[in-house]
N, C-alpha and C positions, 0 to 999 in steps of 0.2 A: 504494500499500499504506500509506503514511503517513496518508493521508486516511482509509483503512478503520479504523485503529486510532484515530485522533482521533475519528472519529464513535462508535466503540464505547465510548470512555471517556467521551464527554460523555453518551451515553445512560446508561450505568451511573451516573454521577454525579447526572443529573437524577432518576432514579427513586430513588437513595439519599437525596437531600434530601427527596423527597416521601414516602417510605414507610421511613424509616430504622428505625422501631420494629419492623417485620414482616420485615426482611431476615434470611436464614439463610445460613450458609456450611456447606460440607460436603466430604467426601472420599469416593471410591468406587474399588474395584477391579474390574477386568473380565477376563474370559476372552473372547478374540476368535477367531473363525474366519474367516480372511482368505485370499482368492484373487485371481487375476488371470484371470477366466475366459477371455479372448481375447488371448493374448499372442503377437503375431506372431513374435518372435524364436523362441520355442519351437515354435510350430507349424510353421515352416519345417523343423525337425527332425524332424517326425513325431511330436512329443510334446505334451502338454498339462499346465497347472499344475492342482493339486487343493487343496482347503482345508486349511490347516494352522492348528494352535492356538498362540496367542500370548497374552502377558499386557499389561495396560494399567493405568493409573492416571490420577486426575483430581482436581483441586480445582474446586469450582464455588461459585456464588452464586444464591440464589433470591430474586428481587426481584418482589413481588406487584404486579400491575397492577390487579386487581379480585378478586372472590369466586372466580372460576373460572381466571383466567389468570395465570400466574406467567412473568417473564422469567428464564432460567437460562442464563447464560454460563458457560463452562467453559475451563480450561487442562489438557490431557490429553497424557499420553505414550502413544503407541500403534505397533506394529509391523505393517506390511502386507507383502504379498507372496504367496508361494505355493510349493507344494512338488512335486516330481516323485518318485513312489514308485519307478520303474524307469527308469534311464538307457539311452538307445539307445546301445550299444556296438557295433553291428554285427550281422550276421545269423548269424555263425558260432556255434559251440557255446560256445566260451570267451566271446565277447563277450556271449552271451545270459545265461550263468551270472553273469558279473561284474555285468553290467546289473541283473540281477534282485535282486542283493544291496547294491546302491548306491542311495542317494537323495539329492536335492538340495534345499536351500531358498534362496530368494531373499528377502533380509530388507531392508526399507526402513523406517527409524525416523522417526517425525514428532512434533513438537509440535503438537497440534491445538488449534484454537480454535473450538468450536461455540458457536453463538449460538442457543439453543434457546426456543421457546414452550411452555410446559407448560399443559395444560388438565386440571383436576381434575373428576372426575364427581361427587363429593359434597363441595362446599366447606365445609359446614357441620359435617362429621364429622370426628373425629380421624383416622380412617383412611380412605383413599381411592385408588381406582385413578386413574390418569392417562395422558394421551398426551403425547408431545413430538414436535416437529418444528422443523427450521430448517437454515440453511446452515452449513457448516463449511469452514475453511480449515486446511490442514496445512503445517507448514514442515519440510522435510527436514533431520534433524540426523545422519543416518548410513545407510550402507547395506553390506551384505555379501552373500557367497555362501558357503554351507556345504555339505558333502557328509558322509555317514555310511556307512561300509563295516563291515557286520557288527557295528555298534555299537563297533568297536574303534578304527577310524581315522576321525577326525572333523576333517579340515582345514577352516579358516575363511579367506577371504581376500577382498580386495577386487576387485570386477569391475566396471570402468567401462563403464557401459552408457547413458551420457548422461542421467543422472537429472535430472528437473526439481526445482527447489528448492520450487515451491509446487504444492499439491494442493488444488483447490477440488471440494467434494462436498456432498452433502445427507444429513440424518439423519432418521429417523422412528422411534418406539418407544412402547411401552407399559410401565408399571410400576405398583408399588403401595407405598404409604408408609403407615407406622403408627408411633406412639409406642413407644419401647423403654424409656426411663427418663427421667422428669422431662420436660424440655423437648427432649430428644434425640429424633429421629425416625430410624427405619430404613427402607430401601427395597431393593427388587429391581427389576431393570429389563431388558427385552430391546430391542435397537435393531438397526437395519439402517443402515449407511452405504454410499453409492455415489458413487464419484468421478465427476465432469463432465469432468475434464480427464485426459489421460494421465500416468502417473507417469514415463513414459521417453520422451524426444524422438526424432524420427526419426533413423535411423542411415543418413546419406548418403541414397541412393536408396531404401532400404527404409522404408516408411511403417509406423510402429509403433503398434499398438493395444494399449494397457496400462492401461485403467481399472481400478481396484481395487474389490473387493467385500468387505465386512465385516459379520458378524454378531457383536453383542456381547452378553454376559450379564453384569450387573453387580449389585454390592450395596455398599450405603454408609450413611453417616451423615450428618445435618445437624443443626445447633443454631442458636438465635438469636443475633444479633449484639447485644452491649450489654444483655443481660438476665441 
């Protein structure tokens, strides 16, 4: 892991020295729809997770490589997980009623470091659509389970599910960038992130499938450095 960060820093510094006049920095906020589509622990209980909405935020840099391509490293906070709309409380009438009025959310918080390559379709124009793609590594900084009963009782608690500390994944997306004022540019973006590794380690003899899936919808601003 130390070698990963050392390499990333050297890459950023080398591009900084070569293209310092064109580097931009920016910030964005995101609405994420996140899920664990096949979560073994939940499936064994006869239930499945659904997508839930969460928020996220990121700082990033745009480092031009040529007219079309830009290297875009980010540092972001994101929450991943999933929700259960109806809890399985048994087959009886009381269990069915209570279960139908109760939901649950599994929340896993990460500091993500995506290393994205951005391709602009119209490099000579001030406004342009673009594509982004690249690897992403996430570092777990927190986790919790929460329930909601009739919107009145909302307990939140820690549930030790043998979470992994590091989450490797990939990101692809499309966006549109345009000037908003002076040298400041604004953009909107839609991305999809999928984990290559499980968020939760195996629980004894139970093999756990827990790869996360995340759709992100973002808006943000960027400005040039040193201008």
